[in-house]
C-alpha positions as CSV (number, residue, x, y, z in Angstrom):
1,X,0.0,0.0,0.0
2,X,1.3,3.5,-0.9
3,X,1.0,6.6,1.3
4,X,1.5,10.2,0.2
5,X,2.1,13.1,2.5
6,X,0.5,16.2,1.2
7,X,2.1,19.5,2.2
8,X,1.4,23.2,2.1
9,X,3.4,26.2,3.2
10,X,2.4,27.2,6.7
11,X,1.5,30.7,5.6
12,X,-0.9,29.3,3.1
13,X,-2.5,26.4,5.0
14,X,-0.8,25.3,8.2
15,X,-1.3,22.3,10.5
16,X,-3.3,24.4,12.9
17,X,-5.7,25.1,10.1
18,X,-6.0,21.4,9.3
19,X,-6.5,20.6,13.0
20,X,-9.4,23.1,13.2
21,X,-11.0,22.1,9.8
22,X,-10.4,18.3,10.3
23,X,-10.6,17.8,6.5
24,X,-9.8,19.8,3.4
25,X,-9.1,19.5,-0.3
26,X,-5.8,20.0,-1.9
27,X,-5.9,22.0,-5.1
28,X,-3.5,24.1,-7.2
29,X,-1.2,21.2,-8.2
30,X,0.9,22.4,-11.1
31,X,3.1,19.4,-11.6
32,X,1.2,17.0,-13.9
33,X,2.9,13.8,-12.4
34,X,2.1,14.9,-8.9
35,X,-1.5,15.8,-9.9
36,X,-1.9,12.3,-11.4
37,X,-0.6,10.7,-8.2
38,X,-3.0,12.7,-6.2
39,X,-5.9,11.7,-8.4
40,X,-5.1,8.0,-7.7
41,X,-4.9,8.5,-3.9
42,X,-7.5,7.1,-1.6
43,X,-8.2,8.1,2.0
44,X,-6.1,6.4,4.5
45,X,-8.0,6.1,7.7
């Protein structure tokens, strides 16, 4: 099973924001290969 760690700059969307929101979407991926990997990801619970 593969896992991917999605990251954002703290000034854009930090871990405190994620803790408060509990769930979010990740958009704005400019690298086509990374975008394709993200599309194939499933939630890991």
